[in-house]
VOKE-54536 format. One record per residue (C-alpha): residue number from 1; x, y, z. Coordinates in steps of 0.5 Angstrom, whole numbers, plus 500, padded with zeros to 3 digits. Layout:
N
<node><zanu>NUM</zanu><c1>X</c1><c2>Y</c2><c3>Z</c3></node>
...
END
This chain:
315
<node><zanu>1</zanu><c1>479</c1><c2>517</c2><c3>511</c3></node>
<node><zanu>2</zanu><c1>480</c1><c2>518</c2><c3>503</c3></node>
<node><zanu>3</zanu><c1>474</c1><c2>519</c2><c3>498</c3></node>
<node><zanu>4</zanu><c1>476</c1><c2>520</c2><c3>491</c3></node>
<node><zanu>5</zanu><c1>470</c1><c2>521</c2><c3>487</c3></node>
<node><zanu>6</zanu><c1>471</c1><c2>522</c2><c3>479</c3></node>
<node><zanu>7</zanu><c1>477</c1><c2>525</c2><c3>480</c3></node>
<node><zanu>8</zanu><c1>481</c1><c2>528</c2><c3>473</c3></node>
<node><zanu>9</zanu><c1>488</c1><c2>531</c2><c3>473</c3></node>
<node><zanu>10</zanu><c1>490</c1><c2>534</c2><c3>466</c3></node>
<node><zanu>11</zanu><c1>496</c1><c2>537</c2><c3>464</c3></node>
<node><zanu>12</zanu><c1>498</c1><c2>542</c2><c3>458</c3></node>
<node><zanu>13</zanu><c1>503</c1><c2>539</c2><c3>453</c3></node>
<node><zanu>14</zanu><c1>509</c1><c2>543</c2><c3>451</c3></node>
<node><zanu>15</zanu><c1>508</c1><c2>548</c2><c3>445</c3></node>
<node><zanu>16</zanu><c1>508</c1><c2>544</c2><c3>439</c3></node>
<node><zanu>17</zanu><c1>505</c1><c2>538</c2><c3>442</c3></node>
<node><zanu>18</zanu><c1>497</c1><c2>539</c2><c3>441</c3></node>
<node><zanu>19</zanu><c1>492</c1><c2>536</c2><c3>446</c3></node>
<node><zanu>20</zanu><c1>493</c1><c2>534</c2><c3>454</c3></node>
<node><zanu>21</zanu><c1>496</c1><c2>529</c2><c3>458</c3></node>
<node><zanu>22</zanu><c1>491</c1><c2>526</c2><c3>463</c3></node>
<node><zanu>23</zanu><c1>495</c1><c2>524</c2><c3>469</c3></node>
<node><zanu>24</zanu><c1>489</c1><c2>522</c2><c3>473</c3></node>
<node><zanu>25</zanu><c1>483</c1><c2>519</c2><c3>469</c3></node>
<node><zanu>26</zanu><c1>476</c1><c2>519</c2><c3>473</c3></node>
<node><zanu>27</zanu><c1>479</c1><c2>516</c2><c3>479</c3></node>
<node><zanu>28</zanu><c1>473</c1><c2>514</c2><c3>484</c3></node>
<node><zanu>29</zanu><c1>476</c1><c2>510</c2><c3>490</c3></node>
<node><zanu>30</zanu><c1>475</c1><c2>510</c2><c3>498</c3></node>
<node><zanu>31</zanu><c1>480</c1><c2>508</c2><c3>503</c3></node>
<node><zanu>32</zanu><c1>477</c1><c2>506</c2><c3>510</c3></node>
<node><zanu>33</zanu><c1>479</c1><c2>509</c2><c3>517</c3></node>
<node><zanu>34</zanu><c1>485</c1><c2>504</c2><c3>519</c3></node>
<node><zanu>35</zanu><c1>488</c1><c2>502</c2><c3>513</c3></node>
<node><zanu>36</zanu><c1>495</c1><c2>501</c2><c3>510</c3></node>
<node><zanu>37</zanu><c1>493</c1><c2>502</c2><c3>503</c3></node>
<node><zanu>38</zanu><c1>498</c1><c2>501</c2><c3>497</c3></node>
<node><zanu>39</zanu><c1>498</c1><c2>505</c2><c3>491</c3></node>
<node><zanu>40</zanu><c1>502</c1><c2>501</c2><c3>485</c3></node>
<node><zanu>41</zanu><c1>503</c1><c2>502</c2><c3>478</c3></node>
<node><zanu>42</zanu><c1>509</c1><c2>503</c2><c3>473</c3></node>
<node><zanu>43</zanu><c1>513</c1><c2>510</c2><c3>472</c3></node>
<node><zanu>44</zanu><c1>508</c1><c2>515</c2><c3>470</c3></node>
<node><zanu>45</zanu><c1>502</c1><c2>512</c2><c3>472</c3></node>
<node><zanu>46</zanu><c1>500</c1><c2>518</c2><c3>476</c3></node>
<node><zanu>47</zanu><c1>501</c1><c2>516</c2><c3>483</c3></node>
<node><zanu>48</zanu><c1>505</c1><c2>522</c2><c3>485</c3></node>
<node><zanu>49</zanu><c1>500</c1><c2>526</c2><c3>482</c3></node>
<node><zanu>50</zanu><c1>494</c1><c2>523</c2><c3>486</c3></node>
<node><zanu>51</zanu><c1>498</c1><c2>523</c2><c3>493</c3></node>
<node><zanu>52</zanu><c1>499</c1><c2>531</c2><c3>491</c3></node>
<node><zanu>53</zanu><c1>491</c1><c2>532</c2><c3>490</c3></node>
<node><zanu>54</zanu><c1>490</c1><c2>528</c2><c3>496</c3></node>
<node><zanu>55</zanu><c1>494</c1><c2>533</c2><c3>500</c3></node>
<node><zanu>56</zanu><c1>492</c1><c2>539</c2><c3>497</c3></node>
<node><zanu>57</zanu><c1>498</c1><c2>541</c2><c3>494</c3></node>
<node><zanu>58</zanu><c1>495</c1><c2>540</c2><c3>487</c3></node>
<node><zanu>59</zanu><c1>488</c1><c2>541</c2><c3>485</c3></node>
<node><zanu>60</zanu><c1>484</c1><c2>536</c2><c3>480</c3></node>
<node><zanu>61</zanu><c1>482</c1><c2>539</c2><c3>474</c3></node>
<node><zanu>62</zanu><c1>475</c1><c2>536</c2><c3>476</c3></node>
<node><zanu>63</zanu><c1>472</c1><c2>531</c2><c3>481</c3></node>
<node><zanu>64</zanu><c1>472</c1><c2>532</c2><c3>489</c3></node>
<node><zanu>65</zanu><c1>477</c1><c2>529</c2><c3>494</c3></node>
<node><zanu>66</zanu><c1>475</c1><c2>529</c2><c3>501</c3></node>
<node><zanu>67</zanu><c1>480</c1><c2>527</c2><c3>507</c3></node>
<node><zanu>68</zanu><c1>476</c1><c2>525</c2><c3>514</c3></node>
<node><zanu>69</zanu><c1>470</c1><c2>528</c2><c3>511</c3></node>
<node><zanu>70</zanu><c1>473</c1><c2>535</c2><c3>509</c3></node>
<node><zanu>71</zanu><c1>473</c1><c2>537</c2><c3>502</c3></node>
<node><zanu>72</zanu><c1>481</c1><c2>538</c2><c3>500</c3></node>
<node><zanu>73</zanu><c1>479</c1><c2>544</c2><c3>495</c3></node>
<node><zanu>74</zanu><c1>474</c1><c2>547</c2><c3>498</c3></node>
<node><zanu>75</zanu><c1>478</c1><c2>547</c2><c3>505</c3></node>
<node><zanu>76</zanu><c1>485</c1><c2>546</c2><c3>504</c3></node>
<node><zanu>77</zanu><c1>488</c1><c2>548</c2><c3>511</c3></node>
<node><zanu>78</zanu><c1>482</c1><c2>544</c2><c3>515</c3></node>
<node><zanu>79</zanu><c1>484</c1><c2>538</c2><c3>511</c3></node>
<node><zanu>80</zanu><c1>491</c1><c2>539</c2><c3>511</c3></node>
<node><zanu>81</zanu><c1>490</c1><c2>538</c2><c3>519</c3></node>
<node><zanu>82</zanu><c1>488</c1><c2>531</c2><c3>518</c3></node>
<node><zanu>83</zanu><c1>494</c1><c2>529</c2><c3>513</c3></node>
<node><zanu>84</zanu><c1>502</c1><c2>528</c2><c3>515</c3></node>
<node><zanu>85</zanu><c1>505</c1><c2>528</c2><c3>508</c3></node>
<node><zanu>86</zanu><c1>512</c1><c2>525</c2><c3>506</c3></node>
<node><zanu>87</zanu><c1>514</c1><c2>526</c2><c3>499</c3></node>
<node><zanu>88</zanu><c1>519</c1><c2>522</c2><c3>495</c3></node>
<node><zanu>89</zanu><c1>524</c1><c2>527</c2><c3>495</c3></node>
<node><zanu>90</zanu><c1>524</c1><c2>532</c2><c3>501</c3></node>
<node><zanu>91</zanu><c1>529</c1><c2>537</c2><c3>504</c3></node>
<node><zanu>92</zanu><c1>532</c1><c2>537</c2><c3>511</c3></node>
<node><zanu>93</zanu><c1>536</c1><c2>543</c2><c3>514</c3></node>
<node><zanu>94</zanu><c1>543</c1><c2>540</c2><c3>515</c3></node>
<node><zanu>95</zanu><c1>545</c1><c2>545</c2><c3>520</c3></node>
<node><zanu>96</zanu><c1>539</c1><c2>544</c2><c3>525</c3></node>
<node><zanu>97</zanu><c1>539</c1><c2>539</c2><c3>530</c3></node>
<node><zanu>98</zanu><c1>534</c1><c2>533</c2><c3>530</c3></node>
<node><zanu>99</zanu><c1>530</c1><c2>536</c2><c3>535</c3></node>
<node><zanu>100</zanu><c1>530</c1><c2>543</c2><c3>532</c3></node>
<node><zanu>101</zanu><c1>528</c1><c2>540</c2><c3>526</c3></node>
<node><zanu>102</zanu><c1>522</c1><c2>537</c2><c3>528</c3></node>
<node><zanu>103</zanu><c1>521</c1><c2>543</c2><c3>533</c3></node>
<node><zanu>104</zanu><c1>520</c1><c2>548</c2><c3>527</c3></node>
<node><zanu>105</zanu><c1>515</c1><c2>543</c2><c3>523</c3></node>
<node><zanu>106</zanu><c1>511</c1><c2>543</c2><c3>530</c3></node>
<node><zanu>107</zanu><c1>511</c1><c2>551</c2><c3>530</c3></node>
<node><zanu>108</zanu><c1>509</c1><c2>551</c2><c3>522</c3></node>
<node><zanu>109</zanu><c1>503</c1><c2>546</c2><c3>524</c3></node>
<node><zanu>110</zanu><c1>501</c1><c2>551</c2><c3>530</c3></node>
<node><zanu>111</zanu><c1>501</c1><c2>547</c2><c3>536</c3></node>
<node><zanu>112</zanu><c1>500</c1><c2>550</c2><c3>542</c3></node>
<node><zanu>113</zanu><c1>507</c1><c2>552</c2><c3>544</c3></node>
<node><zanu>114</zanu><c1>507</c1><c2>550</c2><c3>551</c3></node>
<node><zanu>115</zanu><c1>506</c1><c2>543</c2><c3>548</c3></node>
<node><zanu>116</zanu><c1>511</c1><c2>543</c2><c3>543</c3></node>
<node><zanu>117</zanu><c1>517</c1><c2>540</c2><c3>547</c3></node>
<node><zanu>118</zanu><c1>514</c1><c2>534</c2><c3>550</c3></node>
<node><zanu>119</zanu><c1>511</c1><c2>532</c2><c3>543</c3></node>
<node><zanu>120</zanu><c1>518</c1><c2>533</c2><c3>539</c3></node>
<node><zanu>121</zanu><c1>521</c1><c2>529</c2><c3>544</c3></node>
<node><zanu>122</zanu><c1>515</c1><c2>524</c2><c3>544</c3></node>
<node><zanu>123</zanu><c1>515</c1><c2>523</c2><c3>536</c3></node>
<node><zanu>124</zanu><c1>523</c1><c2>523</c2><c3>536</c3></node>
<node><zanu>125</zanu><c1>523</c1><c2>517</c2><c3>541</c3></node>
<node><zanu>126</zanu><c1>517</c1><c2>514</c2><c3>537</c3></node>
<node><zanu>127</zanu><c1>521</c1><c2>514</c2><c3>531</c3></node>
<node><zanu>128</zanu><c1>527</c1><c2>511</c2><c3>534</c3></node>
<node><zanu>129</zanu><c1>532</c1><c2>517</c2><c3>534</c3></node>
<node><zanu>130</zanu><c1>532</c1><c2>519</c2><c3>541</c3></node>
<node><zanu>131</zanu><c1>540</c1><c2>517</c2><c3>541</c3></node>
<node><zanu>132</zanu><c1>540</c1><c2>523</c2><c3>535</c3></node>
<node><zanu>133</zanu><c1>536</c1><c2>528</c2><c3>539</c3></node>
<node><zanu>134</zanu><c1>542</c1><c2>533</c2><c3>539</c3></node>
<node><zanu>135</zanu><c1>545</c1><c2>531</c2><c3>533</c3></node>
<node><zanu>136</zanu><c1>546</c1><c2>535</c2><c3>527</c3></node>
<node><zanu>137</zanu><c1>541</c1><c2>533</c2><c3>521</c3></node>
<node><zanu>138</zanu><c1>547</c1><c2>533</c2><c3>516</c3></node>
<node><zanu>139</zanu><c1>550</c1><c2>527</c2><c3>520</c3></node>
<node><zanu>140</zanu><c1>544</c1><c2>522</c2><c3>519</c3></node>
<node><zanu>141</zanu><c1>544</c1><c2>516</c2><c3>515</c3></node>
<node><zanu>142</zanu><c1>539</c1><c2>516</c2><c3>509</c3></node>
<node><zanu>143</zanu><c1>535</c1><c2>511</c2><c3>513</c3></node>
<node><zanu>144</zanu><c1>535</c1><c2>516</c2><c3>519</c3></node>
<node><zanu>145</zanu><c1>533</c1><c2>522</c2><c3>515</c3></node>
<node><zanu>146</zanu><c1>527</c1><c2>518</c2><c3>513</c3></node>
<node><zanu>147</zanu><c1>525</c1><c2>517</c2><c3>520</c3></node>
<node><zanu>148</zanu><c1>526</c1><c2>524</c2><c3>521</c3></node>
<node><zanu>149</zanu><c1>521</c1><c2>526</c2><c3>515</c3></node>
<node><zanu>150</zanu><c1>516</c1><c2>521</c2><c3>518</c3></node>
<node><zanu>151</zanu><c1>517</c1><c2>525</c2><c3>525</c3></node>
<node><zanu>152</zanu><c1>516</c1><c2>531</c2><c3>522</c3></node>
<node><zanu>153</zanu><c1>510</c1><c2>529</c2><c3>518</c3></node>
<node><zanu>154</zanu><c1>506</c1><c2>526</c2><c3>524</c3></node>
<node><zanu>155</zanu><c1>508</c1><c2>531</c2><c3>529</c3></node>
<node><zanu>156</zanu><c1>501</c1><c2>535</c2><c3>529</c3></node>
<node><zanu>157</zanu><c1>498</c1><c2>528</c2><c3>530</c3></node>
<node><zanu>158</zanu><c1>494</c1><c2>527</c2><c3>524</c3></node>
<node><zanu>159</zanu><c1>490</c1><c2>521</c2><c3>523</c3></node>
<node><zanu>160</zanu><c1>492</c1><c2>520</c2><c3>516</c3></node>
<node><zanu>161</zanu><c1>500</c1><c2>519</c2><c3>514</c3></node>
<node><zanu>162</zanu><c1>501</c1><c2>519</c2><c3>506</c3></node>
<node><zanu>163</zanu><c1>508</c1><c2>517</c2><c3>504</c3></node>
<node><zanu>164</zanu><c1>511</c1><c2>517</c2><c3>497</c3></node>
<node><zanu>165</zanu><c1>516</c1><c2>512</c2><c3>495</c3></node>
<node><zanu>166</zanu><c1>519</c1><c2>512</c2><c3>503</c3></node>
<node><zanu>167</zanu><c1>523</c1><c2>506</c2><c3>501</c3></node>
<node><zanu>168</zanu><c1>527</c1><c2>509</c2><c3>495</c3></node>
<node><zanu>169</zanu><c1>534</c1><c2>509</c2><c3>496</c3></node>
<node><zanu>170</zanu><c1>534</c1><c2>505</c2><c3>503</c3></node>
<node><zanu>171</zanu><c1>539</c1><c2>499</c2><c3>504</c3></node>
<node><zanu>172</zanu><c1>535</c1><c2>492</c2><c3>506</c3></node>
<node><zanu>173</zanu><c1>536</c1><c2>493</c2><c3>513</c3></node>
<node><zanu>174</zanu><c1>534</c1><c2>500</c2><c3>513</c3></node>
<node><zanu>175</zanu><c1>527</c1><c2>498</c2><c3>509</c3></node>
<node><zanu>176</zanu><c1>526</c1><c2>492</c2><c3>514</c3></node>
<node><zanu>177</zanu><c1>527</c1><c2>498</c2><c3>519</c3></node>
<node><zanu>178</zanu><c1>522</c1><c2>502</c2><c3>516</c3></node>
<node><zanu>179</zanu><c1>517</c1><c2>496</c2><c3>515</c3></node>
<node><zanu>180</zanu><c1>517</c1><c2>495</c2><c3>522</c3></node>
<node><zanu>181</zanu><c1>516</c1><c2>503</c2><c3>524</c3></node>
<node><zanu>182</zanu><c1>510</c1><c2>503</c2><c3>519</c3></node>
<node><zanu>183</zanu><c1>507</c1><c2>497</c2><c3>523</c3></node>
<node><zanu>184</zanu><c1>508</c1><c2>501</c2><c3>529</c3></node>
<node><zanu>185</zanu><c1>505</c1><c2>507</c2><c3>526</c3></node>
<node><zanu>186</zanu><c1>499</c1><c2>503</c2><c3>524</c3></node>
<node><zanu>187</zanu><c1>498</c1><c2>500</c2><c3>531</c3></node>
<node><zanu>188</zanu><c1>498</c1><c2>507</c2><c3>534</c3></node>
<node><zanu>189</zanu><c1>492</c1><c2>508</c2><c3>530</c3></node>
<node><zanu>190</zanu><c1>494</c1><c2>512</c2><c3>523</c3></node>
<node><zanu>191</zanu><c1>491</c1><c2>510</c2><c3>516</c3></node>
<node><zanu>192</zanu><c1>497</c1><c2>510</c2><c3>512</c3></node>
<node><zanu>193</zanu><c1>497</c1><c2>511</c2><c3>504</c3></node>
<node><zanu>194</zanu><c1>503</c1><c2>509</c2><c3>501</c3></node>
<node><zanu>195</zanu><c1>506</c1><c2>508</c2><c3>494</c3></node>
<node><zanu>196</zanu><c1>513</c1><c2>504</c2><c3>493</c3></node>
<node><zanu>197</zanu><c1>516</c1><c2>500</c2><c3>487</c3></node>
<node><zanu>198</zanu><c1>519</c1><c2>496</c2><c3>493</c3></node>
<node><zanu>199</zanu><c1>513</c1><c2>491</c2><c3>492</c3></node>
<node><zanu>200</zanu><c1>514</c1><c2>485</c2><c3>497</c3></node>
<node><zanu>201</zanu><c1>515</c1><c2>491</c2><c3>502</c3></node>
<node><zanu>202</zanu><c1>508</c1><c2>493</c2><c3>500</c3></node>
<node><zanu>203</zanu><c1>505</c1><c2>486</c2><c3>500</c3></node>
<node><zanu>204</zanu><c1>508</c1><c2>485</c2><c3>507</c3></node>
<node><zanu>205</zanu><c1>505</c1><c2>491</c2><c3>510</c3></node>
<node><zanu>206</zanu><c1>499</c1><c2>493</c2><c3>506</c3></node>
<node><zanu>207</zanu><c1>491</c1><c2>491</c2><c3>508</c3></node>
<node><zanu>208</zanu><c1>489</c1><c2>494</c2><c3>501</c3></node>
<node><zanu>209</zanu><c1>491</c1><c2>497</c2><c3>495</c3></node>
<node><zanu>210</zanu><c1>490</c1><c2>500</c2><c3>488</c3></node>
<node><zanu>211</zanu><c1>493</c1><c2>499</c2><c3>481</c3></node>
<node><zanu>212</zanu><c1>494</c1><c2>505</c2><c3>477</c3></node>
<node><zanu>213</zanu><c1>496</c1><c2>505</c2><c3>469</c3></node>
<node><zanu>214</zanu><c1>496</c1><c2>511</c2><c3>465</c3></node>
<node><zanu>215</zanu><c1>492</c1><c2>515</c2><c3>470</c3></node>
<node><zanu>216</zanu><c1>486</c1><c2>509</c2><c3>470</c3></node>
<node><zanu>217</zanu><c1>484</c1><c2>505</c2><c3>476</c3></node>
<node><zanu>218</zanu><c1>485</c1><c2>498</c2><c3>474</c3></node>
<node><zanu>219</zanu><c1>483</c1><c2>495</c2><c3>481</c3></node>
<node><zanu>220</zanu><c1>483</c1><c2>496</c2><c3>488</c3></node>
<node><zanu>221</zanu><c1>481</c1><c2>493</c2><c3>494</c3></node>
<node><zanu>222</zanu><c1>483</c1><c2>488</c2><c3>499</c3></node>
<node><zanu>223</zanu><c1>490</c1><c2>485</c2><c3>497</c3></node>
<node><zanu>224</zanu><c1>488</c1><c2>478</c2><c3>497</c3></node>
<node><zanu>225</zanu><c1>481</c1><c2>480</c2><c3>493</c3></node>
<node><zanu>226</zanu><c1>485</c1><c2>484</c2><c3>488</c3></node>
<node><zanu>227</zanu><c1>491</c1><c2>479</c2><c3>487</c3></node>
<node><zanu>228</zanu><c1>485</c1><c2>473</c2><c3>486</c3></node>
<node><zanu>229</zanu><c1>481</c1><c2>478</c2><c3>481</c3></node>
<node><zanu>230</zanu><c1>488</c1><c2>479</c2><c3>477</c3></node>
<node><zanu>231</zanu><c1>490</c1><c2>472</c2><c3>477</c3></node>
<node><zanu>232</zanu><c1>489</c1><c2>468</c2><c3>471</c3></node>
<node><zanu>233</zanu><c1>488</c1><c2>462</c2><c3>475</c3></node>
<node><zanu>234</zanu><c1>487</c1><c2>460</c2><c3>482</c3></node>
<node><zanu>235</zanu><c1>492</c1><c2>454</c2><c3>484</c3></node>
<node><zanu>236</zanu><c1>491</c1><c2>450</c2><c3>490</c3></node>
<node><zanu>237</zanu><c1>496</c1><c2>445</c2><c3>493</c3></node>
<node><zanu>238</zanu><c1>493</c1><c2>439</c2><c3>498</c3></node>
<node><zanu>239</zanu><c1>497</c1><c2>435</c2><c3>502</c3></node>
<node><zanu>240</zanu><c1>495</c1><c2>428</c2><c3>505</c3></node>
<node><zanu>241</zanu><c1>498</c1><c2>425</c2><c3>512</c3></node>
<node><zanu>242</zanu><c1>499</c1><c2>418</c2><c3>508</c3></node>
<node><zanu>243</zanu><c1>499</c1><c2>416</c2><c3>501</c3></node>
<node><zanu>244</zanu><c1>494</c1><c2>411</c2><c3>501</c3></node>
<node><zanu>245</zanu><c1>488</c1><c2>415</c2><c3>499</c3></node>
<node><zanu>246</zanu><c1>487</c1><c2>416</c2><c3>491</c3></node>
<node><zanu>247</zanu><c1>487</c1><c2>423</c2><c3>491</c3></node>
<node><zanu>248</zanu><c1>488</c1><c2>424</c2><c3>484</c3></node>
<node><zanu>249</zanu><c1>483</c1><c2>420</c2><c3>482</c3></node>
<node><zanu>250</zanu><c1>478</c1><c2>423</c2><c3>486</c3></node>
<node><zanu>251</zanu><c1>480</c1><c2>430</c2><c3>484</c3></node>
<node><zanu>252</zanu><c1>478</c1><c2>428</c2><c3>477</c3></node>
<node><zanu>253</zanu><c1>471</c1><c2>426</c2><c3>479</c3></node>
<node><zanu>254</zanu><c1>470</c1><c2>433</c2><c3>482</c3></node>
<node><zanu>255</zanu><c1>467</c1><c2>439</c2><c3>478</c3></node>
<node><zanu>256</zanu><c1>471</c1><c2>445</c2><c3>476</c3></node>
<node><zanu>257</zanu><c1>477</c1><c2>442</c2><c3>478</c3></node>
<node><zanu>258</zanu><c1>483</c1><c2>442</c2><c3>472</c3></node>
<node><zanu>259</zanu><c1>490</c1><c2>441</c2><c3>471</c3></node>
<node><zanu>260</zanu><c1>491</c1><c2>436</c2><c3>476</c3></node>
<node><zanu>261</zanu><c1>499</c1><c2>435</c2><c3>478</c3></node>
<node><zanu>262</zanu><c1>499</c1><c2>429</c2><c3>483</c3></node>
<node><zanu>263</zanu><c1>505</c1><c2>426</c2><c3>487</c3></node>
<node><zanu>264</zanu><c1>505</c1><c2>421</c2><c3>493</c3></node>
<node><zanu>265</zanu><c1>500</c1><c2>424</c2><c3>498</c3></node>
<node><zanu>266</zanu><c1>499</c1><c2>431</c2><c3>495</c3></node>
<node><zanu>267</zanu><c1>496</c1><c2>434</c2><c3>489</c3></node>
<node><zanu>268</zanu><c1>496</c1><c2>441</c2><c3>486</c3></node>
<node><zanu>269</zanu><c1>490</c1><c2>443</c2><c3>481</c3></node>
<node><zanu>270</zanu><c1>487</c1><c2>449</c2><c3>479</c3></node>
<node><zanu>271</zanu><c1>480</c1><c2>451</c2><c3>482</c3></node>
<node><zanu>272</zanu><c1>476</c1><c2>457</c2><c3>480</c3></node>
<node><zanu>273</zanu><c1>471</c1><c2>457</c2><c3>485</c3></node>
<node><zanu>274</zanu><c1>470</c1><c2>461</c2><c3>491</c3></node>
<node><zanu>275</zanu><c1>473</c1><c2>461</c2><c3>498</c3></node>
<node><zanu>276</zanu><c1>466</c1><c2>457</c2><c3>500</c3></node>
<node><zanu>277</zanu><c1>466</c1><c2>453</c2><c3>494</c3></node>
<node><zanu>278</zanu><c1>474</c1><c2>451</c2><c3>496</c3></node>
<node><zanu>279</zanu><c1>472</c1><c2>449</c2><c3>503</c3></node>
<node><zanu>280</zanu><c1>466</c1><c2>445</c2><c3>501</c3></node>
<node><zanu>281</zanu><c1>471</c1><c2>441</c2><c3>496</c3></node>
<node><zanu>282</zanu><c1>476</c1><c2>440</c2><c3>502</c3></node>
<node><zanu>283</zanu><c1>470</c1><c2>438</c2><c3>506</c3></node>
<node><zanu>284</zanu><c1>468</c1><c2>433</c2><c3>501</c3></node>
<node><zanu>285</zanu><c1>475</c1><c2>430</c2><c3>500</c3></node>
<node><zanu>286</zanu><c1>475</c1><c2>429</c2><c3>508</c3></node>
<node><zanu>287</zanu><c1>468</c1><c2>426</c2><c3>508</c3></node>
<node><zanu>288</zanu><c1>471</c1><c2>421</c2><c3>502</c3></node>
<node><zanu>289</zanu><c1>476</c1><c2>419</c2><c3>507</c3></node>
<node><zanu>290</zanu><c1>482</c1><c2>423</c2><c3>505</c3></node>
<node><zanu>291</zanu><c1>487</c1><c2>425</c2><c3>511</c3></node>
<node><zanu>292</zanu><c1>488</c1><c2>432</c2><c3>509</c3></node>
<node><zanu>293</zanu><c1>493</c1><c2>436</c2><c3>513</c3></node>
<node><zanu>294</zanu><c1>494</c1><c2>442</c2><c3>509</c3></node>
<node><zanu>295</zanu><c1>491</c1><c2>446</c2><c3>504</c3></node>
<node><zanu>296</zanu><c1>495</c1><c2>452</c2><c3>501</c3></node>
<node><zanu>297</zanu><c1>493</c1><c2>457</c2><c3>495</c3></node>
<node><zanu>298</zanu><c1>498</c1><c2>459</c2><c3>491</c3></node>
<node><zanu>299</zanu><c1>498</c1><c2>466</c2><c3>488</c3></node>
<node><zanu>300</zanu><c1>502</c1><c2>471</c2><c3>484</c3></node>
<node><zanu>301</zanu><c1>506</c1><c2>475</c2><c3>488</c3></node>
<node><zanu>302</zanu><c1>505</c1><c2>483</c2><c3>488</c3></node>
<node><zanu>303</zanu><c1>511</c1><c2>483</c2><c3>484</c3></node>
<node><zanu>304</zanu><c1>509</c1><c2>478</c2><c3>479</c3></node>
<node><zanu>305</zanu><c1>502</c1><c2>481</c2><c3>478</c3></node>
<node><zanu>306</zanu><c1>506</c1><c2>488</c2><c3>477</c3></node>
<node><zanu>307</zanu><c1>510</c1><c2>485</c2><c3>472</c3></node>
<node><zanu>308</zanu><c1>505</c1><c2>482</c2><c3>468</c3></node>
<node><zanu>309</zanu><c1>501</c1><c2>489</c2><c3>469</c3></node>
<node><zanu>310</zanu><c1>507</c1><c2>493</c2><c3>466</c3></node>
<node><zanu>311</zanu><c1>507</c1><c2>488</c2><c3>460</c3></node>
<node><zanu>312</zanu><c1>500</c1><c2>489</c2><c3>458</c3></node>
<node><zanu>313</zanu><c1>498</c1><c2>482</c2><c3>460</c3></node>
<node><zanu>314</zanu><c1>493</c1><c2>483</c2><c3>465</c3></node>
<node><zanu>315</zanu><c1>487</c1><c2>487</c2><c3>463</c3></node>
END
């Protein structure tokens, strides 16, 4: 759905400051159709710049961007037909009613006039705003305005939804509702590309992510793979149905097992092997007589990874 090839964006610095600011530094990235893809990084990492270039709102200094196979720079209008974009700060027209606001954008996207009324009602209902259909936009809460913004972004039924910090300024209840809403939009067949500083929310809804720092792409891929590759250790916790098996002694005899912390009927240890190698280790324990009833891998949360990234601990 999204392809970035060697994309760079440079800004001239203010007078008196020689050189250029590089907001995106040779980014190469692919986002598959059907993903919920999160873009993570500290402030100033280049996240918003990257989103704007994907949407054709800003041209790269060099490199190529395609959306659904369409070159964004060469065919901006054609590419934007495939994109629904919601900026971190977006304007609403307070004097309009909810349906008028969505209707306005439906016409801006050049939907066939005869199909607009039904489509406007459909997306308003999809966003859970049907009780506000005739309400003035000025009277909506922050969370409802965010829903309205997504309604306007998908009114032309694009396959890609691009969201820049959609949870910014929302209270916990509104964030929970937003996550449920995005899951529903994803189930309806949309690819979602999203940035957020509310990292637990991203961890819950994203299938893949990329980490940016100072315009450079540090890591990208499926969340589990990225978390594992960025973590310093892979820690495994095994529980037994009874404490009769000498689990600590058995683990100490196995290759690649270290830092064992054991208690009655349980043990936690570091194991750097692959998923297949971990499965083989557990199978060997069972064959040796260990009554294993649970195996859990303990990894950093995305928030913990982000904190280590921001302090330079992760390279």
